[in-house]
All heavy atoms as a GROMACS GRO file, in nm:
protein
  592
    1MET      N    1   0.505  16.943   7.996
    1MET     CA    2   0.521  17.082   8.036
    1MET      C    3   0.383  17.146   8.047
    1MET      O    4   0.298  17.128   7.962
    1MET     CB    5   0.608  17.155   7.931
    1MET     CG    6   0.638  17.296   7.973
    1MET     SD    7   0.697  17.395   7.835
    1MET     CE    8   0.868  17.373   7.841
    2SER      N    9   0.361  17.221   8.152
    2SER     CA   10   0.229  17.283   8.170
    2SER      C   11   0.213  17.404   8.080
    2SER      O   12   0.310  17.463   8.034
    2SER     CB   13   0.210  17.322   8.317
    2SER     OG   14   0.303  17.422   8.354
    3GLY      N   15   0.088  17.440   8.057
    3GLY     CA   16   0.057  17.554   7.970
    3GLY      C   17   0.094  17.687   8.034
    3GLY      O   18   0.113  17.699   8.154
    4GLU      N   19   0.106  17.788   7.952
    4GLU     CA   20   0.139  17.922   7.994
    4GLU      C   21   0.019  17.983   8.067
    4GLU      O   22  -0.094  17.967   8.025
    4GLU     CB   23   0.172  18.004   7.869
    4GLU     CG   24   0.211  18.145   7.892
    4GLU     CD   25   0.241  18.215   7.762
    4GLU    OE1   26   0.291  18.150   7.668
    4GLU    OE2   27   0.213  18.334   7.754
    5ARG      N   28   0.044  18.052   8.177
    5ARG     CA   29  -0.065  18.116   8.251
    5ARG      C   30  -0.080  18.260   8.204
    5ARG      O   31   0.016  18.333   8.196
    5ARG     CB   32  -0.036  18.112   8.400
    5ARG     CG   33  -0.028  17.967   8.446
    5ARG     CD   34  -0.038  17.961   8.590
    5ARG     NE   35  -0.178  17.984   8.618
    5ARG     CZ   36  -0.242  17.938   8.724
    5ARG    NH1   37  -0.180  17.871   8.812
    5ARG    NH2   38  -0.369  17.961   8.742
    6LEU      N   39  -0.201  18.299   8.175
    6LEU     CA   40  -0.230  18.433   8.124
    6LEU      C   41  -0.343  18.496   8.203
    6LEU      O   42  -0.428  18.427   8.258
    6LEU     CB   43  -0.270  18.426   7.976
    6LEU     CG   44  -0.167  18.366   7.881
    6LEU    CD1   45  -0.229  18.346   7.745
    6LEU    CD2   46  -0.045  18.452   7.872
    7VAL      N   47  -0.346  18.626   8.202
    7VAL     CA   48  -0.455  18.700   8.265
    7VAL      C   49  -0.548  18.750   8.155
    7VAL      O   50  -0.503  18.809   8.056
    7VAL     CB   51  -0.402  18.819   8.347
    7VAL    CG1   52  -0.517  18.900   8.404
    7VAL    CG2   53  -0.310  18.770   8.457
    8GLN      N   54  -0.674  18.725   8.171
    8GLN     CA   55  -0.774  18.769   8.073
    8GLN      C   56  -0.859  18.879   8.135
    8GLN      O   57  -0.902  18.869   8.250
    8GLN     CB   58  -0.863  18.651   8.036
    8GLN     CG   59  -0.977  18.688   7.942
    8GLN     CD   60  -1.059  18.565   7.906
    8GLN    OE1   61  -1.005  18.459   7.878
    8GLN    NE2   62  -1.190  18.580   7.909
    9CYS      N   63  -0.884  18.985   8.058
    9CYS     CA   64  -0.970  19.094   8.104
    9CYS      C   65  -1.111  19.073   8.049
    9CYS      O   66  -1.129  19.049   7.930
    9CYS     CB   67  -0.914  19.228   8.055
    9CYS     SG   68  -1.012  19.369   8.111
   10ASN      N   69  -1.209  19.084   8.137
   10ASN     CA   70  -1.348  19.059   8.100
   10ASN      C   71  -1.429  19.188   8.082
   10ASN      O   72  -1.552  19.185   8.088
   10ASN     CB   73  -1.415  18.973   8.208
   10ASN     CG   74  -1.351  18.837   8.218
   10ASN    OD1   75  -1.326  18.772   8.119
   10ASN    ND2   76  -1.324  18.794   8.340
   11LEU      N   77  -1.361  19.300   8.057
   11LEU     CA   78  -1.431  19.428   8.047
   11LEU      C   79  -1.537  19.429   7.937
   11LEU      O   80  -1.647  19.478   7.957
   11LEU     CB   81  -1.332  19.543   8.026
   11LEU     CG   82  -1.392  19.683   8.024
   11LEU    CD1   83  -1.462  19.716   8.156
   11LEU    CD2   84  -1.287  19.787   7.992
   12SER      N   85  -1.506  19.372   7.821
   12SER     CA   86  -1.603  19.375   7.712
   12SER      C   87  -1.730  19.298   7.749
   12SER      O   88  -1.842  19.344   7.723
   12SER     CB   89  -1.544  19.319   7.582
   12SER     OG   90  -1.509  19.184   7.597
   13ARG      N   91  -1.714  19.183   7.812
   13ARG     CA   92  -1.831  19.104   7.854
   13ARG      C   93  -1.913  19.179   7.958
   13ARG      O   94  -2.036  19.186   7.949
   13ARG     CB   95  -1.787  18.968   7.910
   13ARG     CG   96  -1.903  18.883   7.958
   13ARG     CD   97  -1.857  18.754   8.023
   13ARG     NE   98  -1.762  18.771   8.132
   13ARG     CZ   99  -1.796  18.807   8.257
   13ARG    NH1  100  -1.921  18.833   8.286
   13ARG    NH2  101  -1.704  18.818   8.350
   14ILE      N  102  -1.845  19.240   8.054
   14ILE     CA  103  -1.914  19.311   8.162
   14ILE      C  104  -1.990  19.431   8.107
   14ILE      O  105  -2.107  19.453   8.142
   14ILE     CB  106  -1.813  19.354   8.271
   14ILE    CG1  107  -1.757  19.230   8.341
   14ILE    CG2  108  -1.877  19.449   8.371
   14ILE    CD1  109  -1.634  19.256   8.424
   15LEU      N  110  -1.926  19.510   8.021
   15LEU     CA  111  -1.994  19.626   7.964
   15LEU      C  112  -2.113  19.583   7.879
   15LEU      O  113  -2.218  19.648   7.881
   15LEU     CB  114  -1.897  19.711   7.881
   15LEU     CG  115  -1.788  19.783   7.958
   15LEU    CD1  116  -1.704  19.870   7.863
   15LEU    CD2  117  -1.843  19.867   8.071
   16GLY      N  118  -2.098  19.473   7.806
   16GLY     CA  119  -2.209  19.422   7.725
   16GLY      C  120  -2.326  19.379   7.812
   16GLY      O  121  -2.441  19.411   7.783
   17GLU      N  122  -2.296  19.307   7.920
   17GLU     CA  123  -2.402  19.261   8.010
   17GLU      C  124  -2.475  19.378   8.076
   17GLU      O  125  -2.596  19.375   8.096
   17GLU     CB  126  -2.344  19.171   8.119
   17GLU     CG  127  -2.302  19.034   8.069
   17GLU     CD  128  -2.227  18.953   8.174
   17GLU    OE1  129  -2.203  19.004   8.286
   17GLU    OE2  130  -2.192  18.838   8.143
   18LYS      N  131  -2.398  19.482   8.110
   18LYS     CA  132  -2.456  19.598   8.178
   18LYS      C  133  -2.506  19.705   8.079
   18LYS      O  134  -2.562  19.806   8.120
   18LYS     CB  135  -2.354  19.659   8.274
   18LYS     CG  136  -2.321  19.568   8.392
   18LYS     CD  137  -2.218  19.633   8.483
   18LYS     CE  138  -2.189  19.548   8.603
   18LYS     NZ  139  -2.279  19.575   8.715
   19ARG      N  140  -2.480  19.680   7.950
   19ARG     CA  141  -2.519  19.774   7.844
   19ARG      C  142  -2.466  19.915   7.870
   19ARG      O  143  -2.539  20.014   7.866
   19ARG     CB  144  -2.670  19.776   7.825
   19ARG     CG  145  -2.723  19.640   7.783
   19ARG     CD  146  -2.873  19.639   7.774
   19ARG     NE  147  -2.921  19.503   7.756
   19ARG     CZ  148  -2.973  19.456   7.645
   19ARG    NH1  149  -2.985  19.534   7.541
   19ARG    NH2  150  -3.012  19.333   7.638
   20ILE      N  151  -2.335  19.919   7.896
   20ILE     CA  152  -2.266  20.045   7.922
   20ILE      C  153  -2.165  20.068   7.810
   20ILE      O  154  -2.094  19.976   7.770
   20ILE     CB  155  -2.194  20.040   8.059
   20ILE    CG1  156  -2.293  20.018   8.172
   20ILE    CG2  157  -2.114  20.169   8.081
   20ILE    CD1  158  -2.228  19.997   8.307
   21LYS      N  159  -2.159  20.192   7.760
   21LYS     CA  160  -2.065  20.226   7.655
   21LYS      C  161  -1.931  20.268   7.715
   21LYS      O  162  -1.925  20.325   7.824
   21LYS     CB  163  -2.118  20.342   7.571
   21LYS     CG  164  -2.242  20.307   7.493
   21LYS     CD  165  -2.278  20.420   7.400
   21LYS     CE  166  -2.404  20.486   7.450
   21LYS     NZ  167  -2.449  20.596   7.369
   22MET      N  168  -1.823  20.240   7.641
   22MET     CA  169  -1.690  20.281   7.687
   22MET      C  170  -1.682  20.432   7.707
   22MET      O  171  -1.616  20.478   7.800
   22MET     CB  172  -1.582  20.237   7.587
   22MET     CG  173  -1.530  20.099   7.612
   22MET     SD  174  -1.371  20.068   7.533
   22MET     CE  175  -1.414  20.078   7.361
   23SER      N  176  -1.749  20.508   7.624
   23SER     CA  177  -1.745  20.654   7.638
   23SER      C  178  -1.809  20.698   7.770
   23SER      O  179  -1.763  20.794   7.832
   23SER     CB  180  -1.814  20.721   7.520
   23SER     OG  181  -1.948  20.675   7.507
   24ASP      N  182  -1.912  20.626   7.814
   24ASP     CA  183  -1.975  20.657   7.943
   24ASP      C  184  -1.880  20.626   8.059
   24ASP      O  185  -1.872  20.702   8.156
   24ASP     CB  186  -2.105  20.579   7.961
   24ASP     CG  187  -2.212  20.621   7.862
   24ASP    OD1  188  -2.206  20.735   7.810
   24ASP    OD2  189  -2.302  20.539   7.835
   25VAL      N  190  -1.808  20.514   8.048
   25VAL     CA  191  -1.712  20.476   8.151
   25VAL      C  192  -1.601  20.581   8.158
   25VAL      O  193  -1.563  20.626   8.266
   25VAL     CB  194  -1.652  20.336   8.125
   25VAL    CG1  195  -1.547  20.302   8.229
   25VAL    CG2  196  -1.760  20.231   8.124
   26ALA      N  197  -1.549  20.620   8.042
   26ALA     CA  198  -1.442  20.720   8.037
   26ALA      C  199  -1.487  20.852   8.099
   26ALA      O  200  -1.414  20.912   8.179
   26ALA     CB  201  -1.397  20.742   7.893
   27ALA      N  202  -1.607  20.896   8.066
   27ALA     CA  203  -1.658  21.024   8.118
   27ALA      C  204  -1.679  21.018   8.269
   27ALA      O  205  -1.648  21.113   8.341
   27ALA     CB  206  -1.789  21.060   8.048
   28ALA      N  207  -1.730  20.906   8.320
   28ALA     CA  208  -1.763  20.894   8.462
   28ALA      C  209  -1.640  20.871   8.549
   28ALA      O  210  -1.638  20.913   8.664
   28ALA     CB  211  -1.863  20.781   8.483
   29THR      N  212  -1.538  20.804   8.494
   29THR     CA  213  -1.423  20.765   8.576
   29THR      C  214  -1.298  20.849   8.551
   29THR      O  215  -1.208  20.850   8.633
   29THR     CB  216  -1.385  20.619   8.550
   29THR    OG1  217  -1.345  20.604   8.413
   29THR    CG2  218  -1.499  20.524   8.584
   30GLY      N  219  -1.293  20.916   8.436
   30GLY     CA  220  -1.172  20.991   8.400
   30GLY      C  221  -1.063  20.902   8.344
   30GLY      O  222  -0.951  20.948   8.321
   31ILE      N  223  -1.093  20.775   8.319
   31ILE     CA  224  -0.995  20.683   8.261
   31ILE      C  225  -0.982  20.714   8.112
   31ILE      O  226  -1.082  20.730   8.042
   31ILE     CB  227  -1.036  20.536   8.282
   31ILE    CG1  228  -1.044  20.503   8.432
   31ILE    CG2  229  -0.940  20.441   8.212
   31ILE    CD1  230  -1.105  20.368   8.463
   32ASN      N  231  -0.858  20.721   8.066
   32ASN     CA  232  -0.830  20.750   7.926
   32ASN      C  233  -0.897  20.648   7.835
   32ASN      O  234  -0.897  20.528   7.862
   32ASN     CB  235  -0.677  20.746   7.907
   32ASN     CG  236  -0.636  20.772   7.766
   32ASN    OD1  237  -0.646  20.684   7.681
   32ASN    ND2  238  -0.588  20.892   7.740
   33ARG      N  239  -0.954  20.696   7.726
   33ARG     CA  240  -1.026  20.610   7.632
   33ARG      C  241  -0.935  20.503   7.572
   33ARG      O  242  -0.976  20.389   7.551
   33ARG     CB  243  -1.088  20.699   7.523
   33ARG     CG  244  -1.154  20.627   7.410
   33ARG     CD  245  -1.293  20.584   7.445
   33ARG     NE  246  -1.345  20.503   7.336
   33ARG     CZ  247  -1.467  20.508   7.292
   33ARG    NH1  248  -1.553  20.588   7.349
   33ARG    NH2  249  -1.507  20.433   7.194
   34GLY      N  250  -0.810  20.537   7.546
   34GLY     CA  251  -0.714  20.439   7.494
   34GLY      C  252  -0.688  20.326   7.592
   34GLY      O  253  -0.679  20.210   7.553
   35THR      N  254  -0.678  20.361   7.719
   35THR     CA  255  -0.660  20.260   7.823
   35THR      C  256  -0.780  20.167   7.827
   35THR      O  257  -0.765  20.044   7.833
   35THR     CB  258  -0.639  20.327   7.961
   35THR    OG1  259  -0.523  20.409   7.955
   35THR    CG2  260  -0.625  20.224   8.071
   36LEU      N  261  -0.899  20.225   7.824
   36LEU     CA  262  -1.021  20.143   7.825
   36LEU      C  263  -1.028  20.053   7.702
   36LEU      O  264  -1.066  19.937   7.712
   36LEU     CB  265  -1.145  20.232   7.830
   36LEU     CG  266  -1.173  20.300   7.963
   36LEU    CD1  267  -1.288  20.399   7.949
   36LEU    CD2  268  -1.203  20.198   8.071
   37SER      N  269  -0.989  20.105   7.589
   37SER     CA  270  -0.992  20.028   7.465
   37SER      C  271  -0.897  19.908   7.472
   37SER      O  272  -0.933  19.797   7.432
   37SER     CB  273  -0.955  20.118   7.347
   37SER     OG  274  -0.963  20.047   7.226
   38ARG      N  275  -0.776  19.929   7.525
   38ARG     CA  276  -0.682  19.818   7.539
   38ARG      C  277  -0.736  19.712   7.634
   38ARG      O  278  -0.720  19.591   7.610
   38ARG     CB  279  -0.546  19.868   7.586
   38ARG     CG  280  -0.466  19.937   7.474
   38ARG     CD  281  -0.324  19.970   7.516
   38ARG     NE  282  -0.317  20.067   7.624
   38ARG     CZ  283  -0.329  20.198   7.608
   38ARG    NH1  284  -0.350  20.249   7.488
   38ARG    NH2  285  -0.319  20.279   7.711
   39LEU      N  286  -0.801  19.754   7.742
   39LEU     CA  287  -0.861  19.657   7.834
   39LEU      C  288  -0.980  19.588   7.769
   39LEU      O  289  -0.996  19.466   7.781
   39LEU     CB  290  -0.904  19.727   7.963
   39LEU     CG  291  -0.791  19.771   8.055
   39LEU    CD1  292  -0.844  19.865   8.163
   39LEU    CD2  293  -0.722  19.651   8.117
   40TYR      N  294  -1.063  19.663   7.700
   40TYR     CA  295  -1.182  19.610   7.636
   40TYR      C  296  -1.147  19.500   7.536
   40TYR      O  297  -1.213  19.397   7.530
   40TYR     CB  298  -1.257  19.724   7.566
   40TYR     CG  299  -1.388  19.684   7.504
   40TYR    CD1  300  -1.506  19.691   7.577
   40TYR    CD2  301  -1.396  19.640   7.372
   40TYR    CE1  302  -1.628  19.656   7.521
   40TYR    CE2  303  -1.516  19.604   7.314
   40TYR     CZ  304  -1.632  19.612   7.389
   40TYR     OH  305  -1.752  19.576   7.334
   41TYR      N  306  -1.043  19.524   7.456
   41TYR     CA  307  -1.002  19.427   7.355
   41TYR      C  308  -0.896  19.329   7.407
   41TYR      O  309  -0.839  19.254   7.330
   41TYR     CB  310  -0.953  19.498   7.229
   41TYR     CG  311  -1.065  19.569   7.158
   41TYR    CD1  312  -1.076  19.708   7.162
   41TYR    CD2  313  -1.162  19.498   7.091
   41TYR    CE1  314  -1.181  19.773   7.098
   41TYR    CE2  315  -1.268  19.562   7.027
   41TYR     CZ  316  -1.276  19.699   7.031
   41TYR     OH  317  -1.380  19.763   6.969
   42ASP      N  318  -0.873  19.332   7.539
   42ASP     CA  319  -0.781  19.240   7.606
   42ASP      C  320  -0.641  19.247   7.546
   42ASP      O  321  -0.575  19.145   7.523
   42ASP     CB  322  -0.836  19.096   7.602
   42ASP     CG  323  -0.778  19.008   7.711
   42ASP    OD1  324  -0.724  19.062   7.809
   42ASP    OD2  325  -0.788  18.885   7.698
   43LYS      N  326  -0.594  19.370   7.518
   43LYS     CA  327  -0.463  19.392   7.459
   43LYS      C  328  -0.366  19.458   7.556
   43LYS      O  329  -0.248  19.476   7.523
   43LYS     CB  330  -0.474  19.480   7.334
   43LYS     CG  331  -0.561  19.422   7.224
   43LYS     CD  332  -0.500  19.299   7.165
   43LYS     CE  333  -0.584  19.248   7.050
   43LYS     NZ  334  -0.539  19.118   7.004
   44ALA      N  335  -0.412  19.495   7.675
   44ALA     CA  336  -0.327  19.565   7.772
   44ALA      C  337  -0.220  19.471   7.826
   44ALA      O  338  -0.248  19.356   7.860
   44ALA     CB  339  -0.411  19.621   7.886
   45GLU      N  340  -0.098  19.520   7.832
   45GLU     CA  341   0.012  19.443   7.889
   45GLU      C  342   0.032  19.476   8.035
   45GLU      O  343   0.090  19.398   8.110
   45GLU     CB  344   0.140  19.467   7.810
   45GLU     CG  345   0.131  19.414   7.668
   45GLU     CD  346   0.260  19.430   7.592
   45GLU    OE1  347   0.366  19.453   7.655
   45GLU    OE2  348   0.256  19.420   7.469
   46ARG      N  349  -0.012  19.592   8.076
   46ARG     CA  350  -0.005  19.634   8.216
   46ARG      C  351  -0.116  19.735   8.241
   46ARG      O  352  -0.165  19.798   8.148
   46ARG     CB  353   0.131  19.693   8.250
   46ARG     CG  354   0.161  19.824   8.180
   46ARG     CD  355   0.300  19.877   8.206
   46ARG     NE  356   0.408  19.801   8.149
   46ARG     CZ  357   0.445  19.804   8.022
   46ARG    NH1  358   0.379  19.878   7.937
   46ARG    NH2  359   0.544  19.732   7.978
   47VAL      N  360  -0.155  19.747   8.367
   47VAL     CA  361  -0.261  19.841   8.401
   47VAL      C  362  -0.235  19.896   8.541
   47VAL      O  363  -0.190  19.823   8.630
   47VAL     CB  364  -0.401  19.774   8.391
   47VAL    CG1  365  -0.414  19.658   8.485
   47VAL    CG2  366  -0.512  19.873   8.412
   48GLU      N  367  -0.260  20.024   8.559
   48GLU     CA  368  -0.241  20.088   8.688
   48GLU      C  369  -0.348  20.041   8.786
   48GLU      O  370  -0.464  20.023   8.749
   48GLU     CB  371  -0.251  20.241   8.673
   48GLU     CG  372  -0.144  20.303   8.585
   48GLU     CD  373  -0.008  20.306   8.653
   48GLU    OE1  374  -0.003  20.314   8.777
   48GLU    OE2  375   0.092  20.298   8.581
   49LEU      N  376  -0.308  20.022   8.910
   49LEU     CA  377  -0.403  19.979   9.013
   49LEU      C  378  -0.515  20.081   9.032
   49LEU      O  379  -0.628  20.044   9.061
   49LEU     CB  380  -0.330  19.954   9.145
   49LEU     CG  381  -0.235  19.834   9.145
   49LEU    CD1  382  -0.163  19.825   9.278
   49LEU    CD2  383  -0.309  19.706   9.114
   50GLU      N  384  -0.484  20.208   9.013
   50GLU     CA  385  -0.586  20.312   9.024
   50GLU      C  386  -0.697  20.291   8.920
   50GLU      O  387  -0.816  20.306   8.950
   50GLU     CB  388  -0.523  20.451   9.006
   50GLU     CG  389  -0.623  20.564   9.017
   50GLU     CD  390  -0.559  20.700   8.997
   50GLU    OE1  391  -0.438  20.709   8.970
   50GLU    OE2  392  -0.633  20.799   9.007
   51VAL      N  393  -0.657  20.251   8.800
   51VAL     CA  394  -0.754  20.224   8.692
   51VAL      C  395  -0.841  20.105   8.731
   51VAL      O  396  -0.964  20.109   8.716
   51VAL     CB  397  -0.682  20.199   8.558
   51VAL    CG1  398  -0.778  20.146   8.452
   51VAL    CG2  399  -0.614  20.327   8.510
   52VAL      N  400  -0.779  19.999   8.781
   52VAL     CA  401  -0.854  19.880   8.823
   52VAL      C  402  -0.954  19.918   8.932
   52VAL      O  403  -1.071  19.879   8.926
   52VAL     CB  404  -0.759  19.769   8.874
   52VAL    CG1  405  -0.837  19.653   8.932
   52VAL    CG2  406  -0.667  19.723   8.762
   53GLY      N  407  -0.910  19.995   9.030
   53GLY     CA  408  -0.999  20.038   9.138
   53GLY      C  409  -1.116  20.120   9.088
   53GLY      O  410  -1.231  20.098   9.129
   54LYS      N  411  -1.089  20.215   8.999
   54LYS     CA  412  -1.197  20.298   8.944
   54LYS      C  413  -1.298  20.216   8.867
   54LYS      O  414  -1.419  20.236   8.880
   54LYS     CB  415  -1.139  20.408   8.854
   54LYS     CG  416  -1.073  20.521   8.926
   54LYS     CD  417  -1.021  20.624   8.827
   54LYS     CE  418  -0.958  20.742   8.896
   54LYS     NZ  419  -0.912  20.842   8.799
   55LEU      N  420  -1.249  20.122   8.787
   55LEU     CA  421  -1.340  20.037   8.709
   55LEU      C  422  -1.426  19.951   8.801
   55LEU      O  423  -1.548  19.941   8.781
   55LEU     CB  424  -1.261  19.946   8.614
   55LEU     CG  425  -1.210  20.010   8.486
   55LEU    CD1  426  -1.120  19.915   8.411
   55LEU    CD2  427  -1.325  20.056   8.398
   56CYS      N  428  -1.364  19.891   8.900
   56CYS     CA  429  -1.440  19.804   8.991
   56CYS      C  430  -1.545  19.884   9.068
   56CYS      O  431  -1.659  19.838   9.084
   56CYS     CB  432  -1.346  19.733   9.088
   56CYS     SG  433  -1.247  19.604   9.009
   57MET      N  434  -1.509  20.002   9.114
   57MET     CA  435  -1.606  20.085   9.187
   57MET      C  436  -1.719  20.131   9.096
   57MET      O  437  -1.836  20.122   9.132
   57MET     CB  438  -1.535  20.204   9.252
   57MET     CG  439  -1.448  20.162   9.369
   57MET     SD  440  -1.352  20.297   9.441
   57MET     CE  441  -1.480  20.410   9.488
   58TYR      N  442  -1.686  20.178   8.976
   58TYR     CA  443  -1.788  20.228   8.884
   58TYR      C  444  -1.884  20.117   8.840
   58TYR      O  445  -2.005  20.137   8.833
   58TYR     CB  446  -1.722  20.293   8.761
   58TYR     CG  447  -1.821  20.338   8.657
   58TYR    CD1  448  -1.898  20.452   8.678
   58TYR    CD2  449  -1.839  20.267   8.540
   58TYR    CE1  450  -1.992  20.493   8.584
   58TYR    CE2  451  -1.931  20.307   8.445
   58TYR     CZ  452  -2.007  20.421   8.468
   58TYR     OH  453  -2.099  20.461   8.375
   59LEU      N  454  -1.828  19.999   8.811
   59LEU     CA  455  -1.909  19.888   8.761
   59LEU      C  456  -1.969  19.804   8.873
   59LEU      O  457  -2.046  19.713   8.847
   59LEU     CB  458  -1.823  19.799   8.670
   59LEU     CG  459  -1.772  19.867   8.542
   59LEU    CD1  460  -1.669  19.779   8.473
   59LEU    CD2  461  -1.888  19.900   8.449
   60ASP      N  462  -1.932  19.835   8.998
   60ASP     CA  463  -1.980  19.762   9.115
   60ASP      C  464  -1.949  19.612   9.103
   60ASP      O  465  -2.037  19.527   9.113
   60ASP     CB  466  -2.130  19.785   9.136
   60ASP     CG  467  -2.176  19.735   9.274
   60ASP    OD1  468  -2.095  19.734   9.367
   60ASP    OD2  469  -2.294  19.695   9.285
   61ILE      N  470  -1.820  19.585   9.077
   61ILE     CA  471  -1.772  19.447   9.062
   61ILE      C  472  -1.647  19.429   9.147
   61ILE      O  473  -1.587  19.525   9.194
   61ILE     CB  474  -1.741  19.412   8.915
   61ILE    CG1  475  -1.634  19.507   8.859
   61ILE    CG2  476  -1.867  19.412   8.831
   61ILE    CD1  477  -1.584  19.470   8.721
   62ASP      N  478  -1.606  19.304   9.164
   62ASP     CA  479  -1.482  19.271   9.231
   62ASP      C  480  -1.372  19.252   9.127
   62ASP      O  481  -1.400  19.225   9.009
   62ASP     CB  482  -1.497  19.142   9.312
   62ASP     CG  483  -1.591  19.159   9.431
   62ASP    OD1  484  -1.588  19.267   9.493
   62ASP    OD2  485  -1.666  19.065   9.460
   63ILE      N  486  -1.248  19.259   9.173
   63ILE     CA  487  -1.134  19.243   9.082
   63ILE      C  488  -1.141  19.110   9.007
   63ILE      O  489  -1.114  19.104   8.887
   63ILE     CB  490  -1.001  19.257   9.157
   63ILE    CG1  491  -0.983  19.401   9.205
   63ILE    CG2  492  -0.883  19.216   9.070
   63ILE    CD1  493  -0.864  19.422   9.295
   64GLN      N  494  -1.179  19.004   9.076
   64GLN     CA  495  -1.184  18.873   9.010
   64GLN      C  496  -1.292  18.865   8.903
   64GLN      O  497  -1.289  18.777   8.819
   64GLN     CB  498  -1.197  18.757   9.111
   64GLN     CG  499  -1.324  18.756   9.189
   64GLN     CD  500  -1.312  18.827   9.323
   64GLN    OE1  501  -1.230  18.916   9.340
   64GLN    NE2  502  -1.394  18.787   9.418
   65ASP      N  503  -1.388  18.957   8.905
   65ASP     CA  504  -1.487  18.965   8.797
   65ASP      C  505  -1.425  19.029   8.673
   65ASP      O  506  -1.456  18.990   8.561
   65ASP     CB  507  -1.608  19.047   8.839
   65ASP     CG  508  -1.681  18.987   8.958
   65ASP    OD1  509  -1.688  18.862   8.966
   65ASP    OD2  510  -1.732  19.064   9.042
   66LEU      N  511  -1.337  19.126   8.696
   66LEU     CA  512  -1.274  19.199   8.586
   66LEU      C  513  -1.161  19.119   8.522
   66LEU      O  514  -1.146  19.118   8.400
   66LEU     CB  515  -1.221  19.333   8.636
   66LEU     CG  516  -1.163  19.429   8.534
   66LEU    CD1  517  -1.264  19.463   8.426
   66LEU    CD2  518  -1.114  19.556   8.603
   67PHE      N  519  -1.083  19.050   8.603
   67PHE     CA  520  -0.969  18.973   8.553
   67PHE      C  521  -0.979  18.828   8.599
   67PHE      O  522  -1.027  18.801   8.708
   67PHE     CB  523  -0.837  19.030   8.606
   67PHE     CG  524  -0.808  19.169   8.559
   67PHE    CD1  525  -0.823  19.276   8.645
   67PHE    CD2  526  -0.765  19.194   8.430
   67PHE    CE1  527  -0.796  19.405   8.604
   67PHE    CE2  528  -0.738  19.323   8.388
   67PHE     CZ  529  -0.753  19.428   8.475
   68GLN      N  530  -0.931  18.739   8.514
   68GLN     CA  531  -0.922  18.599   8.555
   68GLN      C  532  -0.796  18.540   8.496
   68GLN      O  533  -0.748  18.584   8.391
   68GLN     CB  534  -1.044  18.520   8.513
   68GLN     CG  535  -1.058  18.498   8.363
   68GLN     CD  536  -1.187  18.427   8.327
   68GLN    OE1  537  -1.294  18.476   8.358
   68GLN    NE2  538  -1.176  18.313   8.263
   69ILE      N  539  -0.739  18.441   8.565
   69ILE     CA  540  -0.621  18.372   8.516
   69ILE      C  541  -0.669  18.251   8.437
   69ILE      O  542  -0.751  18.173   8.485
   69ILE     CB  543  -0.529  18.329   8.631
   69ILE    CG1  544  -0.476  18.453   8.701
   69ILE    CG2  545  -0.416  18.241   8.579
   69ILE    CD1  546  -0.390  18.424   8.821
   70ILE      N  547  -0.617  18.242   8.315
   70ILE     CA  548  -0.654  18.128   8.230
   70ILE      C  549  -0.527  18.050   8.195
   70ILE      O  550  -0.418  18.104   8.197
   70ILE     CB  551  -0.728  18.172   8.102
   70ILE    CG1  552  -0.641  18.268   8.020
   70ILE    CG2  553  -0.860  18.234   8.135
   70ILE    CD1  554  -0.695  18.295   7.883
   71SER      N  555  -0.543  17.927   8.166
   71SER     CA  556  -0.431  17.844   8.125
   71SER      C  557  -0.447  17.814   7.976
   71SER      O  558  -0.552  17.768   7.933
   71SER     CB  559  -0.433  17.714   8.205
   71SER     OG  560  -0.325  17.633   8.165
   72ARG      N  561  -0.345  17.842   7.901
   72ARG     CA  562  -0.349  17.818   7.758
   72ARG      C  563  -0.252  17.704   7.727
   72ARG      O  564  -0.132  17.717   7.745
   72ARG     CB  565  -0.308  17.946   7.682
   72ARG     CG  566  -0.336  17.937   7.535
   72ARG     CD  567  -0.311  18.066   7.467
   72ARG     NE  568  -0.417  18.160   7.499
   72ARG     CZ  569  -0.418  18.285   7.463
   72ARG    NH1  570  -0.317  18.336   7.395
   72ARG    NH2  571  -0.517  18.365   7.495
   73SER      N  572  -0.306  17.595   7.683
   73SER     CA  573  -0.224  17.477   7.653
   73SER      C  574  -0.139  17.502   7.528
   73SER      O  575  -0.183  17.565   7.434
   73SER     CB  576  -0.311  17.355   7.629
   73SER     OG  577  -0.388  17.327   7.743
   74GLU      N  578  -0.017  17.449   7.533
   74GLU     CA  579   0.071  17.461   7.418
   74GLU      C  580   0.028  17.360   7.313
   74GLU      O  581  -0.008  17.248   7.345
   74GLU     CB  582   0.215  17.435   7.459
   74GLU     CG  583   0.268  17.543   7.551
   74GLU     CD  584   0.412  17.518   7.589
   74GLU    OE1  585   0.483  17.451   7.511
   74GLU    OE2  586   0.453  17.565   7.694
   75SER      N  587   0.032  17.399   7.188
   75SER     CA  588  -0.009  17.307   7.080
   75SER      C  589   0.110  17.230   7.028
   75SER      O  590   0.215  17.277   7.018
   75SER     CB  591  -0.071  17.385   6.965
   75SER     OG  592  -0.182  17.458   7.012
   0.00000   0.00000   0.00000
């Protein structure tokens, strides 16, 4: 049986590389701090497309930079 497919959010890595604080992202984009926190800690179960668009535009990245599909093997 193949492993479960999951989506991973890379926001924490991207913000670290760019040395940008979540509070700066929230202030510049209007995205709720709680939403950013769930994405940052990869705990979000769903996300609005508007949020994804704002993040990609603000960070000057593509969607595939922000999210990636990973395969997690069953133990």
